[in-house]
C-alpha positions in Angstrom: -122.6 -25.5 -89.3 -121.9 -25.3 -85.9 -119.9 -28.1 -84.2 -121.9 -31.1 -82.0 -121.8 -30.2 -78.3 -120.6 -34.1 -76.0 -122.2 -35.0 -73.6 -120.6 -38.4 -71.7 -122.5 -40.5 -70.1 -121.6 -43.4 -67.9 -124.3 -45.8 -69.6 -125.9 -46.5 -72.8 -129.4 -46.6 -71.6 -128.8 -43.4 -69.9 -127.2 -41.9 -73.0 -130.3 -42.9 -74.8 -133.1 -41.0 -72.7 -130.9 -37.8 -73.0 -130.6 -37.9 -75.8 -134.7 -37.9 -76.4 -134.6 -34.8 -74.4 -131.9 -32.8 -76.6 -131.9 -31.6 -80.0 -129.8 -32.2 -83.1 -126.9 -29.9 -81.6 -126.0 -32.7 -79.3 -123.7 -35.8 -79.3 -124.8 -38.1 -76.5 -122.6 -40.8 -75.4 -121.7 -43.6 -73.1 -118.1 -44.4 -71.5 -119.5 -48.2 -70.6 -118.4 -46.7 -67.1 -114.6 -46.8 -66.3 -112.3 -45.7 -69.0 -109.2 -46.1 -66.5 -108.3 -48.4 -63.6 -106.0 -50.1 -61.8 -103.6 -52.3 -63.5 -105.0 -56.5 -62.3 -101.8 -57.9 -62.7 -99.5 -56.0 -60.1 -100.7 -53.4 -56.8 -100.4 -50.8 -59.3 -100.1 -47.7 -56.2 -96.5 -46.7 -55.9 -96.2 -46.7 -51.9 -92.9 -45.3 -52.1 -94.0 -42.1 -53.8 -96.9 -41.0 -52.1 -99.7 -43.8 -52.6 -99.4 -42.2 -56.4 -101.4 -44.5 -58.6 -100.3 -46.3 -61.9 -103.2 -46.2 -64.0 -104.2 -48.1 -67.2 -106.5 -47.9 -69.9 -107.6 -51.5 -70.3 -108.2 -53.1 -73.8 -111.7 -53.3 -74.2 -111.8 -50.0 -73.5 -109.6 -48.3 -76.3 -111.7 -48.3 -78.7 -114.4 -46.7 -76.5 -112.1 -44.2 -75.5 -110.9 -43.2 -79.6 -114.2 -42.8 -80.5 -114.9 -40.3 -76.9 -111.5 -38.5 -77.9 -112.3 -37.6 -81.3 -115.2 -36.2 -80.4 -114.1 -34.2 -77.1 -111.3 -32.6 -79.3 -113.8 -31.7 -82.5 -116.8 -30.4 -79.9 -117.0 -26.8 -78.8 -118.0 -28.4 -75.2 -117.5 -31.4 -73.2 -120.0 -32.3 -70.8 -119.3 -34.7 -68.2 -122.6 -36.0 -67.3 -121.8 -39.0 -64.6 -124.0 -39.8 -62.1 -124.2 -37.1 -58.9 -122.2 -39.1 -56.6 -118.2 -40.0 -56.2 -117.6 -42.2 -58.4 -119.3 -40.5 -61.2 -117.2 -37.6 -60.0 -113.9 -39.7 -60.7 -115.8 -41.4 -64.3 -115.4 -37.8 -65.3 -112.0 -36.9 -64.2 -110.3 -40.2 -65.5 -112.6 -39.4 -68.8 -111.1 -36.0 -69.3 -107.2 -36.8 -68.3 -107.4 -39.6 -71.0 -108.3 -36.9 -73.7 -105.0 -35.1 -73.3 -102.4 -37.8 -74.0 -102.8 -39.2 -77.1 -99.5 -41.2 -77.4 -100.4 -42.7 -81.4 -101.3 -38.7 -82.4 -97.5 -37.2 -82.7 -98.5 -34.7 -85.9 -101.2 -33.0 -84.0 -100.3 -33.6 -79.9 -103.5 -32.8 -77.8 -103.3 -29.1 -75.8 -104.5 -30.5 -72.0 -105.1 -26.6 -71.6 -107.6 -26.4 -74.6 -109.4 -29.8 -73.2 -109.6 -28.4 -69.9 -111.4 -25.0 -71.7 -114.0 -26.9 -73.0 -114.9 -29.4 -70.1 -118.2 -28.9 -67.9 -119.8 -31.0 -65.4 -123.4 -31.3 -65.3 -125.5 -32.7 -62.5 -129.1 -34.0 -62.3 -131.4 -36.3 -59.9 -133.4 -37.4 -61.7 -133.2 -37.8 -66.0 -136.2 -36.2 -67.0 -136.1 -33.2 -69.9 -136.4 -30.0 -67.4 -133.6 -31.9 -65.0 -131.1 -32.1 -68.1 -132.2 -28.4 -69.2 -132.1 -27.3 -65.7 -128.3 -28.7 -65.7 -127.3 -27.4 -68.7 -127.7 -24.0 -68.0 -126.0 -24.5 -64.6 -122.8 -26.4 -65.3 -119.5 -26.6 -63.0 -116.0 -27.7 -62.4 -115.0 -31.2 -61.7 -114.7 -31.3 -58.4 -111.5 -32.7 -57.1 -112.3 -33.5 -53.7 -115.0 -36.0 -54.6 -112.5 -37.2 -56.9 -109.7 -37.4 -54.2 -112.2 -39.3 -51.7 -112.7 -41.8 -54.4 -109.4 -42.2 -55.6 -108.3 -42.7 -51.8 -111.1 -45.6 -51.1 -110.3 -47.3 -54.3 -105.9 -47.1 -53.4 -107.3 -48.0 -49.8 -109.2 -51.3 -50.6 -106.0 -52.2 -53.1 -103.3 -51.8 -50.9 -105.3 -54.3 -48.3 -106.7 -56.7 -51.0 -103.5 -57.3 -52.8 -101.1 -57.2 -49.7 -103.3 -58.9 -47.1 -103.9 -61.6 -49.5 -100.8 -63.3 -49.5 -101.0 -63.7 -46.0 -104.5 -65.5 -46.4 -102.8 -67.9 -49.2 -99.8 -68.5 -46.8 -101.5 -68.9 -43.6 -104.6 -70.4 -44.6 -105.0 -71.6 -48.4 -104.7 -70.3 -52.3 -106.9 -68.5 -54.0 -108.1 -66.6 -50.8 -108.9 -62.6 -50.6 -109.5 -60.0 -47.8 -111.1 -56.5 -48.6 -111.4 -53.6 -46.1 -115.3 -53.7 -45.9 -115.9 -57.1 -46.9 -113.8 -58.9 -44.0 -116.1 -56.7 -41.6 -119.2 -57.9 -42.9 -118.1 -61.1 -42.8 -117.3 -60.8 -38.9 -120.6 -59.6 -38.5 -122.2 -62.8 -40.4 -119.5 -65.1 -38.5 -120.3 -63.8 -34.9 -124.5 -64.0 -35.7 -123.6 -67.8 -36.4 -121.5 -68.2 -33.0 -124.2 -66.7 -31.3 -126.6 -68.8 -33.0 -124.4 -72.0 -32.4 -124.1 -71.1 -28.8 -127.3 -70.4 -27.7 -129.7 -72.9 -25.1 -133.1 -72.2 -25.1 -134.8 -72.0 -22.2 -138.4 -73.1 -21.3 -141.4 -70.7 -20.2 -144.9 -71.1 -20.1 -148.1 -68.7 -21.0 -151.3 -69.3 -19.7 -153.9 -68.2 -22.6 -157.6 -67.9 -23.0 -160.6 -67.7 -25.2 -164.0 -65.9 -23.6 -167.0 -65.0 -24.9 -169.7 -62.7 -24.2 -172.9 -64.4 -22.5 -175.5 -62.4 -24.4 -174.8 -61.4 -27.9 -172.3 -62.4 -30.8 -170.3 -65.2 -30.0 -167.3 -63.4 -30.7 -164.0 -65.2 -29.5 -161.9 -62.5 -27.2 -158.5 -64.6 -26.9 -156.4 -63.3 -24.0 -153.4 -64.1 -21.9 -152.8 -64.3 -18.0 -151.4 -60.5 -17.4 -151.3 -60.3 -13.7 -151.2 -62.3 -10.9 -152.1 -60.6 -7.0 -151.8 -57.2 -9.1 -148.3 -57.5 -10.1 -147.4 -58.5 -13.7 -146.0 -61.7 -14.6 -142.9 -61.5 -16.2 -141.4 -64.0 -19.3 -140.5 -66.3 -17.0 -142.6 -65.9 -14.3 -143.8 -69.6 -15.2 -141.0 -71.7 -15.6 -142.6 -75.3 -16.7 -145.2 -77.6 -17.2 -145.8 -78.5 -13.5 -146.1 -74.5 -12.7 -148.4 -73.9 -15.4 -150.4 -76.8 -14.3 -151.1 -75.3 -10.9 -152.4 -72.4 -12.2 -154.5 -73.9 -14.8 -156.2 -75.7 -11.5 -157.1 -72.4 -10.0 -158.2 -70.8 -13.4 -160.4 -73.2 -14.9 -163.2 -73.3 -12.2 -163.2 -69.7 -11.8 -165.7 -67.2 -13.3 -164.8 -64.2 -14.9 -165.6 -60.4 -15.8 -164.4 -57.5 -17.8 -162.4 -55.9 -14.9 -161.4 -52.8 -17.1 -161.9 -51.2 -20.5 -159.1 -48.8 -21.4 -159.9 -46.9 -25.1 -157.3 -44.7 -26.5 -155.9 -42.6 -29.9 -152.8 -43.1 -31.1 -150.8 -41.3 -34.2 -148.6 -43.3 -36.6 -146.9 -41.1 -38.6 -145.6 -41.8 -42.1 -142.2 -43.8 -42.8 -139.6 -41.2 -44.2 -138.5 -41.6 -47.8 -136.5 -44.6 -48.8 -132.5 -43.9 -49.0 -130.3 -46.6 -50.5 -130.0 -48.9 -47.5 -133.8 -48.6 -46.6 -134.8 -49.4 -50.1 -132.8 -52.5 -50.3 -134.0 -53.6 -47.1 -137.6 -53.2 -47.9 -137.4 -55.0 -51.2 -135.5 -57.9 -49.9 -138.2 -58.0 -46.7 -141.1 -57.5 -49.4 -139.9 -59.1 -52.2 -137.0 -61.8 -51.1 -135.0 -58.8 -54.0 -130.8 -59.0 -52.9 -129.3 -55.9 -52.8 -128.2 -56.7 -56.1 -131.1 -56.7 -57.6 -132.8 -54.2 -55.7 -129.8 -51.4 -57.2 -130.3 -53.2 -60.6 -133.9 -52.8 -61.0 -133.4 -49.2 -59.7 -130.9 -48.3 -61.9 -133.2 -49.1 -65.0 -135.8 -46.9 -63.8 -133.5 -44.3 -63.1 -131.8 -44.8 -66.2 -135.2 -44.2 -68.1 -138.2 -46.5 -69.3 -139.7 -46.5 -72.7 -143.2 -44.8 -71.9 -144.9 -45.5 -75.5 -145.6 -42.1 -77.9 -141.7 -41.7 -78.1 -141.8 -40.4 -74.7 -138.4 -42.1 -72.6 -137.8 -41.1 -69.3 -136.0 -41.8 -65.9 -139.4 -42.8 -63.1 -137.1 -42.3 -60.2 -134.5 -39.9 -58.6 -130.3 -41.4 -58.2 -130.5 -44.0 -56.2 -127.2 -44.2 -54.6 -128.2 -41.4 -51.2 -128.1 -41.3 -47.7 -130.1 -38.3 -47.8 -133.9 -37.9 -46.7 -134.6 -34.7 -48.4 -137.0 -34.1 -51.3 -137.0 -31.1 -53.9 -139.5 -28.2 -53.6 -140.8 -29.2 -57.0 -141.7 -32.9 -55.6 -143.5 -31.4 -52.7 -145.5 -29.1 -54.5 -146.9 -31.6 -57.3 -147.6 -34.3 -54.6 -149.7 -31.7 -52.3 -151.4 -31.0 -55.4 -151.9 -34.5 -56.2 -153.0 -35.6 -53.4 -155.6 -32.8 -52.7 -156.8 -33.8 -56.1 -157.1 -37.3 -55.6 -158.2 -38.3 -52.2 -159.2 -34.3 -50.9 -157.5 -31.8 -48.9 -157.7 -34.4 -45.4 -155.4 -36.5 -46.9 -152.5 -33.3 -47.8 -150.6 -31.2 -45.7 -150.8 -28.2 -44.8 -147.1 -27.2 -44.9 -144.6 -30.3 -46.3 -143.2 -32.7 -43.6 -139.4 -32.3 -43.8 -137.3 -35.2 -42.3 -133.5 -35.2 -41.4 -130.8 -38.2 -42.0 -129.9 -40.1 -38.7 -126.4 -40.4 -40.1 -124.1 -37.1 -39.5 -122.5 -38.1 -42.8 -125.5 -37.8 -44.7 -125.3 -36.1 -47.9 -128.2 -33.5 -47.6 -127.5 -32.0 -50.8 -128.7 -34.6 -52.6 -132.7 -36.5 -52.2 -133.9 -39.0 -51.1 -135.2 -41.6 -53.8 -138.8 -40.6 -55.0 -140.5 -40.5 -58.2 -139.4 -38.0 -61.0 -143.3 -37.1 -61.4 -146.0 -38.1 -58.9 -148.6 -38.5 -61.6 -146.8 -41.5 -63.1 -148.8 -43.6 -60.6 -148.1 -47.3 -60.3 -151.1 -47.9 -62.5 -150.5 -45.6 -65.1 -146.8 -46.9 -66.1 -147.7 -50.5 -64.7 -148.0 -51.6 -68.9 -144.2 -50.4 -69.5 -142.6 -51.9 -66.9 -142.1 -55.6 -66.1 -143.3 -57.0 -63.2 -140.2 -56.7 -60.7 -139.1 -53.3 -62.1 -143.0 -52.7 -61.3 -142.6 -53.7 -57.5 -139.7 -51.7 -56.7 -141.4 -48.8 -58.5 -145.1 -48.7 -56.7 -142.6 -49.0 -53.4 -141.0 -46.2 -54.1 -143.8 -44.5 -55.5 -146.1 -45.1 -52.2 -143.0 -44.5 -49.5 -142.5 -41.0 -51.3 -146.0 -40.0 -51.5 -147.2 -41.0 -48.1 -144.0 -39.1 -46.2 -146.2 -36.4 -47.3 -149.5 -37.2 -45.7 -151.1 -36.9 -42.7 -150.9 -39.3 -39.3 -153.1 -42.7 -39.3 -155.1 -42.3 -36.5 -155.9 -45.7 -34.5 -158.4 -46.7 -31.9 -156.6 -48.7 -29.8 -158.5 -50.4 -26.9 -157.0 -52.8 -23.9 -159.7 -55.3 -21.8 -158.5 -56.8 -18.6 -160.9 -59.8 -17.5 -160.9 -61.2 -13.8 -161.2 -63.8 -12.0 -164.2 -63.6 -9.6 -161.3 -63.4 -6.4 -159.3 -60.9 -8.4 -156.5 -62.5 -8.0 -155.9 -63.4 -11.7 -156.0 -60.9 -14.5 -155.9 -61.6 -18.3 -154.8 -58.9 -20.7 -156.0 -58.8 -24.6 -155.5 -55.4 -26.6 -156.6 -54.5 -29.8 -156.8 -51.8 -32.7 -158.4 -50.3 -35.5 -158.0 -47.6 -38.0 -159.7 -44.5 -37.4 -158.5 -42.3 -40.2 -156.0 -43.8 -42.4 -153.8 -41.0 -43.4 -150.8 -42.1 -45.0 -152.1 -45.9 -44.7 -154.5 -45.1 -48.0 -151.5 -45.2 -50.1 -148.7 -47.2 -47.7 -150.6 -49.6 -45.0 -147.9 -50.6 -42.3 -150.9 -52.4 -40.4 -153.7 -54.9 -40.2 -156.8 -53.9 -37.9 -157.1 -56.2 -34.6 -160.7 -55.4 -33.5 -161.6 -56.6 -30.1 -165.6 -56.9 -29.7 -167.4 -54.1 -27.9 -167.4 -55.3 -23.9 -168.4 -52.8 -20.9 -166.8 -52.8 -17.0 -168.5 -55.7 -14.8 -169.8 -57.5 -17.8 -169.9 -61.1 -17.1 -167.9 -63.4 -19.8 -167.8 -67.3 -20.2 -164.1 -68.9 -20.7 -164.6 -71.3 -23.4 -161.3 -72.5 -23.3 -158.3 -71.6 -20.8 -154.7 -73.7 -21.6 -150.8 -73.2 -20.7 -148.6 -72.7 -24.0 -144.8 -74.4 -24.0 -142.4 -71.7 -25.3 -139.0 -71.9 -25.8 -136.7 -69.0 -26.5 -135.3 -68.7 -30.1 -131.8 -67.8 -31.1 -131.0 -64.6 -33.1 -132.3 -65.4 -37.0 -129.4 -65.3 -39.1 -129.1 -62.1 -41.1 -131.2 -61.7 -44.2 -129.4 -59.1 -47.2 -131.8 -56.4 -45.3 -130.4 -57.0 -41.8 -126.8 -56.9 -43.0 -127.1 -53.4 -44.8 -129.1 -52.4 -41.7 -125.7 -53.6 -39.4 -123.7 -52.2 -41.4 -125.5 -48.9 -41.5 -125.8 -48.6 -38.1 -122.1 -48.7 -37.2 -121.2 -46.2 -40.6 -119.8 -48.9 -42.0 -119.6 -48.4 -46.2 -121.7 -46.3 -47.8 -124.7 -46.4 -50.3 -123.2 -47.6 -53.4 -120.8 -50.4 -51.3 -123.6 -52.6 -49.7 -124.9 -54.4 -52.8 -121.4 -55.2 -54.0 -120.0 -56.1 -50.6 -122.4 -58.7 -50.0 -122.1 -60.3 -53.5 -118.9 -60.5 -53.2 -118.9 -62.4 -49.7 -121.3 -64.8 -51.8 -119.2 -65.4 -54.8 -116.0 -66.0 -52.8 -118.0 -68.8 -50.9 -117.6 -67.2 -47.2 -120.7 -67.1 -47.6 -124.0 -69.1 -48.5 -127.1 -67.7 -49.0 -129.7 -70.7 -47.4 -133.6 -70.0 -47.5 -132.9 -65.6 -48.0 -130.4 -66.0 -44.7 -126.2 -65.5 -44.9 -124.9 -68.3 -43.4 -120.7 -68.6 -42.8 -119.0 -71.3 -44.5 -116.3 -73.4 -43.1 -113.4 -71.2 -45.1 -115.6 -68.2 -44.4 -115.0 -68.9 -40.4 -111.4 -69.9 -41.4 -111.2 -66.3 -42.7 -112.7 -63.8 -40.2 -110.7 -66.1 -37.4 -107.4 -65.3 -38.9 -107.8 -61.9 -40.0 -109.3 -60.9 -36.3 -106.3 -63.2 -34.7 -103.4 -61.2 -36.6 -105.3 -58.2 -38.0 -107.3 -57.0 -35.4 -107.8 -53.1 -36.4 -109.1 -54.5 -40.2 -111.6 -56.1 -38.5 -112.3 -53.2 -36.1 -115.9 -51.9 -36.5 -114.8 -48.5 -35.1 -112.0 -48.4 -36.9 -113.5 -49.0 -40.2 -115.9 -46.7 -39.8 -113.3 -44.2 -38.4 -112.2 -44.6 -42.1 -115.8 -43.9 -43.8 -115.4 -40.4 -42.1 -111.8 -40.0 -43.2 -113.1 -40.6 -46.5 -115.7 -38.2 -46.4 -113.6 -35.2 -44.9 -111.7 -36.0 -47.9 -114.6 -35.8 -50.5 -115.8 -32.2 -48.2 -111.8 -30.8 -49.0 -111.3 -30.7 -45.1 -108.3 -33.8 -45.3 -105.8 -34.7 -47.8 -106.3 -38.4 -48.9 -101.9 -38.9 -49.3 -101.3 -38.4 -45.0 -104.9 -40.2 -44.5 -103.6 -43.6 -46.1 -100.3 -42.9 -45.1 -101.7 -42.7 -41.5 -103.7 -46.2 -42.3 -100.9 -48.0 -44.2 -97.3 -47.7 -42.3 -98.9 -49.5 -39.4 -100.7 -51.5 -41.4 -97.3 -52.5 -43.1 -95.4 -53.0 -40.2 -97.7 -55.4 -39.0 -98.3 -57.4 -42.0 -94.1 -57.9 -41.8 -94.3 -59.1 -38.4 -96.9 -61.7 -39.5 -95.4 -62.9 -42.7 -91.9 -63.5 -40.2 -94.6 -65.3 -37.8 -95.7 -67.8 -40.3 -92.3 -68.5 -41.8 -91.2 -69.0 -38.3 -94.3 -71.4 -37.8 -94.0 -73.3 -40.7 -90.2 -74.2 -39.7 -91.5 -76.1 -36.5 -92.0 -79.2 -38.0 -89.1 -82.1 -38.0 -91.1 -84.4 -40.2 -89.0 -85.3 -43.4 -91.2 -85.8 -46.8 -91.6 -90.1 -47.3 -90.9 -89.1 -51.3 -88.0 -87.0 -51.8 -86.6 -86.3 -48.7 -86.9 -82.7 -47.9 -88.8 -81.2 -45.1 -92.3 -80.8 -44.4 -93.8 -77.5 -42.7 -97.2 -77.1 -40.8 -99.2 -75.8 -43.0 -103.1 -74.5 -42.7 -106.1 -75.4 -45.0 -109.9 -75.1 -44.5 -109.9 -78.4 -43.3 -107.2 -77.7 -40.8 -103.3 -78.2 -40.2 -101.4 -80.8 -42.6 -97.8 -81.1 -43.3 -96.8 -80.2 -46.9 -93.2 -80.6 -48.6 -90.9 -77.9 -49.1 -90.2 -79.1 -52.6 -93.3 -77.7 -53.7 -94.4 -77.8 -56.4 -92.0 -80.7 -57.9 -93.2 -82.8 -54.9 -96.8 -82.1 -53.5 -96.6 -84.7 -50.5 -99.0 -83.8 -47.7 -99.7 -85.3 -44.6 -102.5 -84.6 -42.2 -102.4 -83.5 -38.6 -104.5 -84.1 -36.0 -106.0 -81.7 -33.2 -102.5 -82.6 -30.6 -100.2 -81.8 -34.0 -99.5 -84.8 -34.5 -99.7 -86.6 -38.2 -103.0 -88.7 -38.5 -103.3 -91.5 -40.0 -105.3 -91.4 -43.2 -109.1 -92.8 -42.1 -109.5 -96.1 -44.3 -111.6 -96.0 -46.9 -115.2 -96.9 -46.3 -116.1 -99.6 -48.0 -119.8 -99.6 -49.2 -122.0 -102.5 -50.5 -122.0 -100.6 -54.0 -120.4 -102.4 -56.9 -118.6 -100.6 -59.3 -120.6 -101.0 -62.8 -117.9 -101.1 -64.6 -115.6 -103.9 -63.0 -117.5 -104.8 -60.3 -115.4 -104.2 -57.7 -116.6 -102.9 -54.7 -117.3 -98.6 -54.4 -115.8 -96.7 -51.8 -116.9 -94.0 -49.9 -115.1 -91.0 -50.7 -115.2 -86.5 -50.1 -114.6 -84.0 -52.9 -114.9 -80.5 -53.1 -118.8 -81.0 -53.9 -119.6 -83.6 -51.3 -119.2 -87.3 -51.1 -119.0 -89.4 -53.5 -118.3 -93.1 -54.6 -115.1 -94.2 -56.1 -114.2 -97.8 -57.4 -111.1 -99.9 -54.9 -110.2 -101.1 -57.7 -108.6 -97.5 -58.9 -106.2 -96.5 -60.5 -107.0 -100.0 -63.1 -110.8 -98.8 -62.7 -111.3 -94.9 -62.2 -114.9 -95.3 -62.4 -116.8 -92.9 -59.9 -120.3 -92.1 -59.1 -122.0 -89.5 -57.8 -123.8 -89.9 -54.3 -127.9 -88.8 -55.1 -129.2 -86.3 -52.9 -132.9 -87.2 -52.9 -135.5 -84.3 -52.2 -138.1 -86.7 -51.5 -140.2 -85.6 -54.4 -141.7 -88.5 -57.1 -141.2 -87.3 -60.3 -144.2 -85.7 -62.0 -143.1 -86.2 -65.9 -142.6 -90.1 -65.6 -143.9 -90.7 -62.2 -141.5 -93.8 -61.8 -138.0 -91.7 -60.4 -136.9 -89.6 -57.9 -136.3 -86.0 -57.9 -132.4 -85.5 -57.0 -130.1 -82.5 -56.6 -127.4 -82.1 -59.5 -124.7 -80.0 -60.6 -124.3 -78.0 -63.9 -120.7 -78.0 -65.5 -120.5 -74.4 -63.9 -121.3 -75.8 -60.4 -124.9 -74.6 -60.2 -127.3 -76.7 -58.7 -130.4 -77.8 -60.6 -132.6 -81.0 -59.5 -133.5 -83.6 -62.1 -135.0 -87.1 -62.6 -132.4 -89.6 -61.4 -134.0 -91.7 -64.5 -132.0 -89.8 -66.6 -131.7 -90.0 -69.8 -134.7 -91.8 -69.7 -136.3 -89.1 -68.4 -135.3 -85.3 -69.0 -137.6 -83.4 -66.4 -135.2 -80.6 -65.0 -135.9 -77.9 -62.7 -133.5 -74.8 -61.3 -135.2 -74.6 -58.0 -136.0 -77.1 -55.2 -139.4 -78.4 -55.0 -141.4 -78.3 -52.2 -143.1 -81.2 -52.9 -146.4 -79.6 -53.3 -148.8 -79.5 -56.4 -149.9 -75.9 -57.9 -153.9 -76.0 -56.8 -154.1 -73.7 -60.3 -152.4 -76.0 -62.8 -150.6 -79.3 -60.8 -146.9 -78.1 -61.4 -144.9 -78.7 -58.8 -143.8 -75.8 -56.7 -140.7 -74.5 -55.7 -139.2 -72.8 -53.3 -138.5 -68.9 -54.5 -136.9 -66.1 -52.3 -138.4 -63.9 -49.8 -140.1 -66.6 -48.5 -142.6 -68.1 -50.8 -143.2 -70.9 -52.8 -143.8 -70.2 -56.3 -145.2 -72.6 -59.5 -142.4 -74.2 -61.9 -144.9 -73.3 -64.3 -143.7 -70.3 -66.2 -147.2 -69.6 -67.6 -148.2 -70.2 -64.2 -148.7 -66.8 -62.0 -149.3 -68.5 -58.3 -147.4 -68.2 -55.5 -147.5 -69.0 -51.3 -145.8 -68.1 -48.4 -143.9 -71.4 -47.5 -143.8 -72.5 -43.9 -140.1 -73.8 -44.6 -139.2 -70.7 -45.8 -140.9 -68.3 -43.5 -138.6 -65.1 -42.4 -138.7 -62.7 -39.8 -139.8 -59.2 -40.8 
């Protein structure tokens, strides 16, 4: 009986899908990600000997490795079928190397050459039966250039993280961390916030009018004052209300007529198919999905969905890509589908091809597309959950639309003059003449204007001045940050989502109403790193490092010299900064009043303070004011609230979760009381209490009735104060600028004015 050949993938879902396509001659097994990694307890990189990594096999991976090694030794062929990027290549290499070393098997040692001889690498852009069988016919060897590029990135990030983080502990506060890409992303967010904080609004006015035809339908023609004496009015031409009123007096009694009507056609091209970053951006804009959420859903669609009748396959191609290429198979099938479904005018004579803007794009890969055009969103909707369906529909529409003709628009511009021809109002409109690609991916809302003729008199039913103020730039959404990183060539498709997630998890950034706002500690970490490690925080320097990693992947550079070029000046600067911190800590002449040892100046997220050098035996600290002098502890603010245990007044204090009341009789009475953060919403269950913000034991914010335990009503999302028009339950704020019904069985959703986000 022939032995089974072994195919190894990363995930059990992927393994399950592939196993459906293959016969009984294959074992398809999952490695559950990386089988080896750098240790967590130490650096794990030998900086004295060419940065050699010291990989370990984590305890929770031992059982998986034992199983895979046993199958690998028994199989005539080992197919490594991990993802087609650098990370996937490295996972395969780590597996191969791990199979060669079995310290427990001393009687029958593994022959490394024999393992190498039967190792084959297969790659595919999609998980379909045809793609898997095609990959098995065309195996290759492991690409060590890709492996080296992944190792170089991993080692670089470990060097920065493990050597820079202790500096932050000394300079700022314990427990902080730094990262090569995350720190630059933090800088973008901090700089945008400072732009917003420094912004000073400027006033300007516009004159807007509503005209009607004297004959026919009384359709509004809304127009803005556009010219004065033939000269276009700039944005700040009308600076204040006084100037606006002066103009208004001249305009109100005038008679108006159509001065000019211009109509012309324009063509609108379809957008390119999705890359990782554009998919994350569009899913964030449309649905409020985070980058991590988008990648999770895309992974599920890629790895395989059960489509009934014992049919399971991947619905989209590999989702970590910066290529805009589409396979010949897809181009042919999409043309046939479009011709059959919509007619010949909705397909192209020749396929449309796109070229990636980034010079670093991996053109051998594909853009994100549906694996089969015939799997329309309608055809698969019963097999997908609502979020999966939203993302799949987006991918399907965008890819198919890219192979459709341009849309043709009718654009109309109407100029309206007063009787002295001094002032000109202008309005514009557009309608779709031929929808083209917008038949499946509509990007335009029509804005029709009435049909008028040059010289036709019009009545002005309203002319009014409108006050405006310039607005600051918006805080970054996740979509905006991904776009900003991509524009600067910082990070790669696989890094965007984890970078943003890390910033939020480390409390450097808060996500408020879909926008990223730096915290106090985020500001502080950014400032310290920018001051002391300008290269790490430099956009161009970080982009150059990405170029070097791509050069390693292409075989143009060796990984050790690249790391050495970065590490030597980095380490030298780091040692200098540690010395500076040590010297600055010895500048204090204050003696600890508790143990008599000298005190040193340290920094926290709340500013500078004195700390005893006898730490941890003595934990005495003293705050410093802005001038560096010892600040007196501010008197505790006594409140009128009484302690419900001993009757003493409560005092107002501040903790890590905000202000709270503490008994003034401490330490005799240790009673504390949270200050209720009211939402202004009455509890819908008992109609007596107020809905207040609370924190769970895990630190997560939730909203509950303040009459607990008498009333146990609670929500995980903040209520808007409105009731659902469908079922009368409370509406709660949701991602993407929406409000949704708190009743899970009710699907009502609406855009919330308080949470609208810019496109």
